[in-house]
Wavefront OBJ file of the C-alpha trace (Angstrom):
o trace
v 88.162 179.932 112.292
v 90.351 181.389 109.285
v 92.987 182.041 111.812
v 93.154 178.410 113.091
v 92.879 177.087 109.388
v 95.870 179.162 108.294
v 97.900 178.060 111.033
v 97.085 174.545 110.305
v 97.972 174.711 106.684
v 101.308 176.412 107.804
v 102.211 173.677 110.344
v 101.254 170.898 107.683
v 103.616 172.400 105.208
v 106.376 172.923 107.836
v 105.925 169.180 109.053
v 105.206 167.285 105.785
v 106.915 169.284 103.084
v 105.010 169.268 99.797
v 100.772 168.504 100.234
v 98.509 169.037 97.554
v 95.384 171.312 97.854
v 92.775 168.257 97.834
v 94.881 166.797 100.759
v 94.766 169.677 102.856
v 90.976 170.465 101.979
v 90.173 166.868 103.146
v 92.425 167.509 106.119
v 90.784 170.189 107.201
v 87.120 169.804 105.807
v 86.986 172.621 103.496
v 86.646 172.950 99.900
v 89.829 173.037 97.522
v 88.701 176.487 96.582
v 88.970 177.755 100.353
v 92.554 176.241 100.535
v 93.501 178.422 97.312
v 91.992 181.620 99.037
v 94.014 180.846 102.401
v 97.138 180.099 100.459
v 96.796 183.761 98.775
v 96.533 184.972 102.409
v 99.633 183.599 103.663
v 101.278 184.661 100.744
v 100.325 188.151 101.191
v 101.217 188.183 104.657
v 104.956 187.057 103.783
v 104.825 183.451 104.121
v 107.038 182.244 100.968
v 104.806 179.479 99.843
v 105.620 177.822 96.486
v 103.370 175.866 94.295
v 104.061 173.404 91.529
v 101.223 172.141 89.149
v 100.952 168.649 87.777
v 100.198 165.130 89.140
v 102.864 165.370 92.032
v 102.471 168.980 92.455
v 101.269 170.811 95.722
v 102.094 173.538 97.948
v 105.276 173.523 100.068
v 107.286 176.100 102.028
v 110.590 178.024 101.018
v 113.456 175.558 101.617
v 114.967 176.239 105.220
v 111.966 178.578 106.181
v 109.902 177.708 109.634
v 107.546 179.631 111.357
v 107.772 180.273 115.328
v 104.177 179.995 115.520
v 103.669 176.809 117.377
v 102.317 177.735 120.959
v 99.339 175.812 122.236
v 95.795 177.253 122.653
v 94.121 176.686 125.946
v 91.644 174.002 124.943
v 94.774 172.052 123.195
v 96.680 172.136 126.222
v 94.052 170.482 128.269
v 93.587 167.927 125.486
v 97.192 167.125 125.853
v 96.671 166.426 129.761
v 93.564 164.248 129.371
v 95.480 162.356 126.193
v 98.157 161.148 128.200
v 97.850 157.139 129.531
v 100.280 156.621 132.255
v 99.749 152.875 132.391
v 101.096 152.328 128.545
v 103.597 154.977 128.929
v 105.179 152.656 131.793
v 104.658 149.367 129.695
v 106.893 151.074 127.239
v 109.628 152.189 129.781
v 108.460 156.048 128.857
v 107.220 156.748 132.295
v 109.655 159.375 133.409
v 109.723 160.596 129.992
v 106.110 161.404 130.280
v 106.581 162.836 133.988
v 109.143 164.996 132.143
v 106.827 166.338 129.396
v 104.158 167.045 131.840
v 106.401 169.070 133.914
v 107.789 170.933 130.710
v 104.373 171.420 129.368
v 103.284 173.234 132.395
v 106.148 175.385 132.659
v 105.734 176.663 129.282
v 101.957 177.626 129.398
v 101.040 180.972 130.620
v 100.392 181.361 134.387
v 96.677 181.785 134.085
v 96.300 178.422 131.747
v 98.517 176.330 134.174
v 95.619 175.682 136.678
v 93.016 174.911 134.009
v 95.290 172.483 132.193
v 96.180 170.485 135.427
v 92.485 170.729 136.300
v 91.787 168.564 133.042
v 93.842 165.732 134.171
v 92.636 165.711 137.764
v 89.125 165.494 136.639
v 89.662 162.895 134.032
v 91.161 159.519 133.922
v 91.660 157.193 130.970
v 91.818 153.441 132.059
v 91.892 151.337 128.871
v 91.990 148.196 130.518
v 88.759 146.045 130.853
v 87.041 145.017 134.290
v 88.607 141.803 135.965
v 91.970 142.204 133.706
v 95.513 141.961 134.601
v 97.315 145.221 133.361
v 100.923 143.326 133.133
v 102.657 143.940 130.029
v 103.763 141.310 127.553
v 107.036 140.040 128.351
v 108.593 141.430 124.725
v 106.827 144.732 124.558
v 109.952 146.915 125.087
v 111.767 145.229 122.654
v 109.254 144.997 119.958
v 108.674 148.863 120.448
v 112.507 149.353 119.723
v 112.340 147.229 116.986
v 109.340 149.432 115.811
v 111.047 152.607 116.225
v 114.211 151.773 114.499
v 112.897 149.807 111.824
v 114.551 146.693 112.529
v 113.398 142.943 111.566
v 112.363 140.350 114.005
v 112.194 136.870 114.067
v 110.379 135.316 116.815
v 108.462 132.358 117.678
v 104.677 132.765 117.575
v 101.880 130.664 118.768
v 98.944 131.127 116.870
v 95.524 129.120 117.365
v 96.551 126.590 115.023
v 100.231 125.868 115.876
v 103.574 127.708 117.391
v 105.927 128.636 114.083
v 108.851 130.516 113.702
v 108.273 134.089 111.671
v 110.143 136.863 110.389
v 108.540 139.946 110.254
v 108.848 143.859 109.539
v 107.273 145.535 112.799
v 105.356 148.553 111.502
v 103.373 149.268 114.494
v 102.005 148.580 118.124
v 98.285 149.037 119.112
v 96.900 148.814 122.752
v 93.322 147.457 122.346
v 91.128 146.840 125.648
v 94.536 146.655 127.674
v 95.879 143.913 125.120
v 98.882 144.574 123.078
v 99.107 143.793 119.375
v 101.863 143.991 116.697
v 100.984 144.963 113.189
v 103.794 143.775 110.937
v 104.419 142.771 107.272
v 105.075 139.154 106.750
v 106.461 138.580 103.051
v 103.840 140.776 101.215
v 101.053 140.380 103.637
v 100.150 142.932 106.680
v 99.403 140.798 109.671
v 98.510 141.241 113.552
v 100.193 139.169 116.110
v 99.095 139.359 120.075
v 102.280 140.122 121.647
v 100.992 137.901 124.663
v 101.416 134.940 122.042
v 105.263 135.378 121.327
v 107.335 132.752 123.173
v 110.565 133.973 121.928
v 111.869 137.151 120.005
v 114.799 138.174 118.453
v 115.928 141.700 117.012
v 118.003 141.144 113.920
v 120.448 143.199 112.457
v 118.563 143.636 108.826
v 116.748 146.601 108.542
v 113.450 147.324 106.663
v 111.945 149.716 104.348
v 108.825 151.091 106.080
v 105.960 151.410 103.450
v 105.602 155.223 102.699
v 101.801 155.096 102.737
v 101.088 152.859 105.482
v 98.705 154.523 108.146
v 98.371 152.396 111.147
v 95.264 154.136 112.416
v 93.477 153.076 109.119
v 94.952 149.899 108.841
v 93.645 149.163 112.208
v 90.105 150.312 111.940
v 89.836 148.450 108.744
v 91.111 145.140 110.146
v 89.156 145.229 112.965
v 86.002 145.646 111.211
v 87.019 142.965 108.659
v 87.863 140.586 111.649
v 84.582 141.344 113.431
v 82.709 140.733 110.373
v 84.447 137.486 109.500
v 83.479 136.190 112.870
v 80.031 136.254 112.670
v 78.862 133.709 109.890
v 75.130 133.253 110.348
v 71.967 135.128 112.162
v 69.491 133.870 114.950
v 65.935 135.169 115.616
v 65.113 135.446 119.186
v 62.589 136.674 121.598
v 63.810 138.701 124.570
v 62.266 140.274 127.619
v 63.512 143.584 128.515
v 65.837 142.073 130.886
v 67.197 139.667 128.261
v 67.686 142.615 125.568
v 69.793 144.615 128.015
v 71.683 141.330 128.380
v 72.263 140.734 124.715
v 73.455 144.410 124.346
v 76.610 143.179 126.428
v 77.359 140.341 124.009
v 79.605 143.108 122.010
v 79.174 145.943 119.826
v 77.947 144.121 116.618
v 75.461 141.995 118.425
v 74.284 145.146 120.438
v 73.851 147.055 117.170
v 71.831 144.446 115.322
v 69.789 143.707 118.247
v 68.957 147.473 118.570
v 68.230 147.883 114.870
v 66.064 144.884 114.628
v 63.998 144.718 117.848
v 60.374 144.626 116.938
v 57.595 146.385 118.681
v 57.055 144.547 122.171
v 54.074 142.574 122.775
v 51.856 142.212 125.662
v 54.482 141.272 128.215
v 57.024 143.499 126.919
v 58.976 141.001 124.897
v 60.619 141.775 121.523
v 61.697 139.763 118.321
v 65.430 140.509 117.601
v 68.135 139.132 114.874
v 71.494 138.725 115.738
v 74.667 137.908 114.244
v 76.079 134.610 115.310
v 79.781 132.651 114.810
v 78.515 129.145 115.080
v 75.543 126.954 116.336
v 78.190 125.621 119.032
v 79.506 129.061 120.342
v 76.004 130.680 120.182
v 74.557 127.953 122.416
v 77.326 128.585 124.871
v 76.516 132.627 124.642
v 72.559 132.180 124.765
v 72.711 130.489 128.040
v 73.584 134.186 129.510
v 70.188 134.759 128.664
v 68.770 132.193 131.016
v 65.086 132.698 131.151
v 64.764 136.138 129.634
v 65.153 135.032 126.243
v 64.176 132.198 123.811
v 65.592 131.093 120.484
v 63.174 130.989 117.731
v 65.750 130.076 114.871
v 67.864 128.369 113.617
v 66.430 125.038 114.679
v 69.870 123.618 114.934
v 70.656 126.313 117.581
v 67.485 125.293 119.728
v 68.354 121.700 119.614
v 71.673 122.498 120.987
v 70.143 124.321 123.968
v 67.805 121.783 124.583
v 70.945 119.453 124.835
v 72.546 121.795 127.332
v 69.490 122.411 129.188
v 69.113 118.330 129.574
v 72.978 118.249 130.682
v 71.891 120.914 133.307
v 68.969 119.172 134.900
v 71.099 115.899 135.049
v 73.366 118.118 137.560
v 70.112 119.355 139.536
v 67.811 116.575 139.475
v 65.074 117.226 141.485
l 1 2 3 4 5 6 7 8 9 10 11 12 13 14 15 16 17 18 19 20 21 22 23 24 25 26 27 28 29 30 31 32 33 34 35 36 37 38 39 40 41 42 43 44 45 46 47 48 49 50 51 52 53 54 55 56 57 58 59 60 61 62 63 64 65 66 67 68 69 70 71 72 73 74 75 76 77 78 79 80 81 82 83 84 85 86 87 88 89 90 91 92 93 94 95 96 97 98 99 100 101 102 103 104 105 106 107 108 109 110 111 112 113 114 115 116 117 118 119 120 121 122 123 124 125 126 127 128 129 130 131 132 133 134 135 136 137 138 139 140 141 142 143 144 145 146 147 148 149 150 151 152 153 154 155 156 157 158 159 160 161 162 163 164 165 166 167 168 169 170 171 172 173 174 175 176 177 178 179 180 181 182 183 184 185 186 187 188 189 190 191 192 193 194 195 196 197 198 199 200 201 202 203 204 205 206 207 208 209 210 211 212 213 214 215 216 217 218 219 220 221 222 223 224 225 226 227 228 229 230 231 232 233 234 235 236 237 238 239 240 241 242 243 244 245 246 247 248 249 250 251 252 253 254 255 256 257 258 259 260 261 262 263 264 265 266 267 268 269 270 271 272 273 274 275 276 277 278 279 280 281 282 283 284 285 286 287 288 289 290 291 292 293 294 295 296 297 298 299 300 301 302 303 304 305 306 307 308 309 310 311 312 313 314 315 316 317 318 319 320 321
């Protein structure tokens, strides 16, 4: 454990430059005191680590010094083979590069590791596209990716829920979620998310932009998706569901599934339970609850019961006795 941690500290300083002790401790999930002890061990082993005190202080390697300890462990090599997604690499025009990396990695591994590393990729496959969805990349994916990489501004004609508008943005990152590509960009002072499929036209400008130093794409996306999901569900509904209905309800989405699981009461003599789940609106929930069929009954709100009654009456007109 210590050897792995020492190597992680060394490679972190080599790649990021000056890093504070609290930042290293947080990244490695150890105490700050442990970081100080590890740095002492590295210094005693001859690694030229300098320490600066103060608010902007931290540890850094002597300028120009680099370690050659960059070899992969067996499990790290297997993880690399499992992490590659051929579909997105092809979408971005990196299919040949990904294949080249694969071959170079195999060649660089010790002979007795090569077979195990390839076994990982032959036994595990990651498919990010949902069922019954096409995986065709958006028209402007490669151009947007090039602008993200080169930090060049974009002007685009974008179709939102309300209107089609011209927008000029600083492209900060691309995200692939459930087979759909999204652009995270700065528009003015705000960070916005754009669906690439909704871009009608695109122009990469000659003007560059300065990327925010502290922008973390992964952290932003996690927070943005959480806020979006919470903002969509503005009310709650109480239902009675059968075991089959509860299973169907859990396929409505992760937030609904989690709420149903947490609120599920004790089953009655017929196995039905009461649950409370979030809903977007009465209109939307009425459409969704039809998926339960006869395996669920809405108890409240009354407006949702009434909306379902109206839909049931309309169905009866389509299917008269």
